[in-house]
Residue, then its C-alpha position, 0 to 999 in steps of 0.5 A: m441548507k448545508k454549505r458545500p466544501s471548498k474545492t480549492l481548500t480540498f485541493f490544497l489539503s489533498l496534497c497530503p494524501g488523506v487530509g482532503h478526505l478528512y476535511l470532506g468528512a470521509m474519515t475512514r477513507g482519509l485515514q486509510f489513505l494516510i496509513l497507506f501513504f505513510g506506511l509505504w514511506a515507512l516500509i521503504n525507509l525502514f527496510s531500504l526497499g527502493v523497489f516500492g518507490f513507484g507506489f508514492p506517485i500512484v497513491w498520491f495522485y489517486s488520493l488527490f483525484d479521489a478527494l476532488q471527485l468526492a468534493d463534487q458529490e452532492v452527498i459525500e459518502d465515506k466508503p472505505l478504500i479497502t473493503g472486505m478481504n473476500s473481494t480483495r483476496k483475488w488480487f491482494g494475495p498474488s500481489l504480496i507473493v510478487l512483492g516478496a519475490l521482487l524483494l528476494m530478487e533485488d536484495i537477497l539472491p545476489n548476496l546468496w549467489r556471491k556466498i555460494f560462488v565467491s564464499t562471502i557471508l550473507p550480511w546481517e543487514n539483509f536479514s530484515t529484507l529476507v524476513l519481510a519477503l518471506v512474510l509477504i509471500i506466506v501471507g499471500i499464499l495464505l490469502l489465496r488458500g483461505k476459505k472460499v466465501k460466495d459473493a452475494 
């Protein structure tokens, strides 16, 4: 008989998103939660993107809840958090477009407005934000325009 994982230990390990999943043996899902959480943290800190701060509690709570639900199951299946792009294209593409537009509205457009009407120069520090916003919008559009595959 296989020993059941400890829910208490799962809870404490899940305080770091993905680690509780790794403890339960759901390596793919745990790694995806780790990459999602710390990738979000890196994006926010690298590009000074305070607008994405709302993502931290969402990823953290969902990861904690998911690990505790997984610990209750008889057989722990390692289902990926994000499956094939065909099923996620419907929401992921528009999400990237919206995020890119938010970046433009928060950081770039006010500076362009000042440049046009107050004759100030667009600071170089905003160049990385402009590039990231445009990349998000372009990738979102490409995902929406991609090949249409019939779902099985």
